[in-house]
Residue, then its C-alpha position, 0 to 999 in steps of 0.5 A: r500500500f502506498f499513499l500520498i496526501t496533499g491538502t484535501i486531494h487524496l489518492t490511495v493505491f492498494i495492491r494485492r499482497d502476493l503482487i508486491w514482489f513484482c511491483s516497482l518502488p512507487e513514485d509520486a508527484s503533486l501540483s496545486v493550481r491554486p498557489g499562494t493559498a492555505f488550502r490546496t483544494k484544486g490541483a492533482v496528485a499522481i502515483s506511478f509504478a511498474l507491475f511486471g513489465s507494464t507501467f501505470l499512472f494514476v491521477t486524481a484531480h480537482l479542477t476549477a469549479h463553476q459552469e462558466k469556467v471551462k477555459e480555466r479547467l482546460s488550463d488546469i489540465k494542461r498545467i497538470i499534464r506538463s508539470i507532473d514530473l513522472p517517472k523519476n527513477l523508473p525506466c521510461r521507454h519514451r520520455s515526453k513532456d506530456v506525463t500521460s504519454n510516459f506510461d503504458y496505462v493511465f487512469w485519470c479520475g476525480d471531480l473534474n467539475f465540468r457541467l451540463g449546458e442545460p437548464r436545471a428544470a430540463v435536467l431534473r425533468w430528464i432524470e425523473q423520466t429516465k430509468f437507470p441504469l441506462p442501456p450503454h448502447l443507446p444515446h445518452g439524453l444529456l451528454h450532448a450538453d456535457q462540457l467534458t464530452v464536448v471537450l473530448e470530442d473536440g480534442a481540446a484536452f485529454r488526447d487519446f483518453q476514453e470514457a466508458p458509457i455513462t449509465f448512471p444519474p448525475t453525481y452532483k449536486y445533492d443535499p448531503g444526507s439525502q438523495q435530493f438534488d440541491t435545494s439550497s438558494k443556489q439551486r445548482a443544476p445536476a451535472y456529471t462532475d465526477r469522472i474516470l478517464f483511461k488511456a493505453r499507450s500504443m504498444g501492440v494493444t489498445s484501449t477498449s471496453t466491454f460496453a457496446g457503444l464505447r465513446r472512442i475519443s481519439t483514433l487508436p490502433t486496433p490490435p488485440a485489446g490490452l485495456k478493458c473497462v469492465a464496469y463503470n458506475s456511481v454509488q447512489s447509496v453514499v449520502t455523506s457528500d454533495h457528490k456521489p462517488v464513481w467507480a470503475l473496474f478494468s482489465a489490463a494485459l501486462r508485459p513480462g517483467t524486466d530485471i532493471v526495475p527496482l522492486a518494492a518487495g522489501l518495503f512492507n510491514r512484515e507483521v502485517y504481511l504475515e498476518g494477512i497471509k494467515r487470514r487469507r489462508a484461513l479463508l481459502d481453507h473454507a473456500p477451495g474454489t476461490s479464484a487465484v486470478c491476480t487482482l489489482q484494486 
């Protein structure tokens, strides 16, 4: 386990205990796009590592808020991509000023703060008339007005990134403690502010999705798929925030390992490691059919 906290932006990566022997030393970087303030609530945190012979970059970001601030959000994205300095010691086959081009697989998530260009009443009416989850192969009734969708299709940001079909309701803005959209005096229009984008470097594989109708943002090569989005959804049961969290499940093909990557196998708490093995073995004794397929969360 490795984690980095900066201000109020938090990114944690968990890896299954038996895979730590094949994982490189994790590296991290962060950027505040609101310098000079005590609270660094806007910016990004990134963690990178190699697993076997494939490299991964995870980025979580909180971009500039408000409906009319699209240009500011695009500026935030550009600064993050150009300023996050990774990898540091991990060997890199092709070094680029664009940090997302330095890794085989990139996952970018967070409160990206892009809004819907539709009146609040129209959005609420569509939500009330829609049965969720939406069929992934059918057109979405709101995404034509989604700022991030427009940005992706125009190529204004997130070049070569993809997003699985959105089949869930808008994730913002709710009254905390309820399933009710904003009833405050601000009357914010619901929006898909919380997103997960992904990208695979051209390396004989491509990014795909098990969803029919994947919104392909940029043209990528089409050899056998190396990165698949298996599931993409929100968690409507969480009511502690004015946002609903989103989650995604991916399957990634891995290259064979190399001997030149410094591994993180020696950096762990031995007692916790052994206790974890003991507990897992006890569970497996009662569940002989448990899958042994490697899993990364």
